[in-house]
C-alpha positions in Angstrom: 7.5 -1.7 96.1 5.6 -0.2 99.1 6.5 0.3 102.6 3.8 1.4 105.3 1.6 2.3 102.3 4.1 4.6 100.8 5.8 4.1 97.6 9.7 3.6 98.5 10.5 5.1 95.1 9.3 8.5 96.1 11.2 8.6 99.4 14.8 7.7 98.0 15.1 11.2 96.1 14.1 12.9 99.3 16.6 10.8 101.4 19.3 11.6 98.9 18.6 15.4 99.1 18.8 15.4 102.8 22.0 13.4 103.1 23.5 15.8 100.3 22.5 18.7 102.5 24.0 17.3 105.6 27.3 16.7 103.8 27.5 20.3 102.5 27.1 21.6 106.0 30.6 20.2 106.9 32.0 22.4 104.3 35.2 21.8 102.3 38.2 19.8 103.9 40.4 22.0 106.0 43.8 23.1 104.9 46.8 22.0 106.9 47.2 25.6 108.2 43.6 25.7 109.3 43.7 22.3 111.1 46.9 23.1 112.8 45.8 26.6 113.9 42.8 25.1 115.3 44.9 22.6 117.4 47.4 25.1 118.4 44.6 27.6 119.7 43.0 24.8 121.6 46.2 23.6 123.2 47.1 27.3 124.4 43.5 27.7 125.6 44.1 24.5 127.6 47.4 26.0 128.9 45.7 29.2 129.9 43.0 27.2 131.8 45.8 25.1 133.4 44.0 22.0 132.0 47.2 20.0 131.9 45.6 16.7 130.7 44.1 18.4 127.6 47.1 20.5 126.8 49.3 17.2 127.3 47.0 15.6 124.8 48.4 17.7 121.9 52.0 16.6 122.5 53.4 14.3 119.9 53.3 10.5 120.6 57.1 10.5 120.9 57.0 13.1 123.7 54.3 11.5 125.5 56.0 8.1 125.5 59.0 9.8 127.0 57.3 12.3 129.4 54.2 11.3 131.5 51.5 13.7 132.4 53.0 14.5 135.8 56.3 15.5 134.1 54.5 17.6 131.6 52.5 19.4 134.3 55.8 20.1 136.4 57.4 21.6 133.2 54.5 23.8 132.3 53.2 24.9 135.8 55.0 27.2 138.4 56.8 29.1 135.8 57.9 32.8 135.8 54.6 33.7 134.1 50.8 33.0 134.2 49.3 32.8 130.7 46.2 35.0 130.4 44.8 34.6 126.9 45.3 33.4 123.4 45.6 36.0 120.5 46.3 35.4 116.8 47.5 32.1 115.6 49.3 31.9 112.3 51.1 29.0 110.6 53.1 28.2 107.4 53.0 24.5 106.5 55.1 22.7 104.1 54.5 18.8 103.7 54.3 17.2 107.2 55.7 20.3 109.2 54.2 23.5 110.2 55.9 26.6 111.7 53.2 28.2 114.0 53.2 31.6 115.7 50.8 32.1 118.7 50.3 35.4 120.3 49.7 34.9 124.1 48.9 37.3 126.8 50.7 36.8 130.2 51.3 38.3 133.5 54.8 37.9 135.4 54.4 35.9 138.7 57.2 38.0 140.5 56.0 41.4 139.5 52.1 41.4 139.9 50.2 44.2 138.3 51.9 44.2 134.9 48.8 43.8 132.8 48.4 43.7 129.0 51.8 41.9 128.3 52.0 39.7 125.3 54.6 37.7 123.4 54.8 35.5 120.2 55.5 31.9 120.8 57.0 30.0 118.0 56.1 26.3 117.7 56.7 23.4 115.4 53.8 21.0 114.6 54.3 17.7 112.9 51.7 15.6 110.9 51.8 11.8 112.2 49.2 9.4 111.2 46.7 12.0 109.9 46.9 14.2 113.0 49.0 17.4 113.9 51.0 17.2 117.1 53.2 19.9 118.7 56.8 18.9 118.9 58.0 19.4 122.4 61.6 18.5 123.7 61.6 15.8 126.2 
């Protein structure tokens, strides 16, 4: 069989090699720890940037059904600290639960000038319908 004057049989092996190369670029599947660390970091980067909509999108479906975006924003803005940056993220997972530790830099709102302060925030992330969500209290 020919297509545009070229034998189709010669193109199929090249197509298979090309598709195989693309598949190998995506790498092996992520571990639970890698997946949740990535999401936890992205959530904290959104909090630092005060991107409330993005930060809210990481909350569990149960939380989002109880608290709307405005409620989330009110709870996470105007606090005693301003988040400055995200450091290391580490997690330990078992089944559908991950305990996550995130190092974050902050500056107190009341006492300006205190730079370089940081703390470790402990979070619980849950796997639901194939996605990791932070568990927040409504």
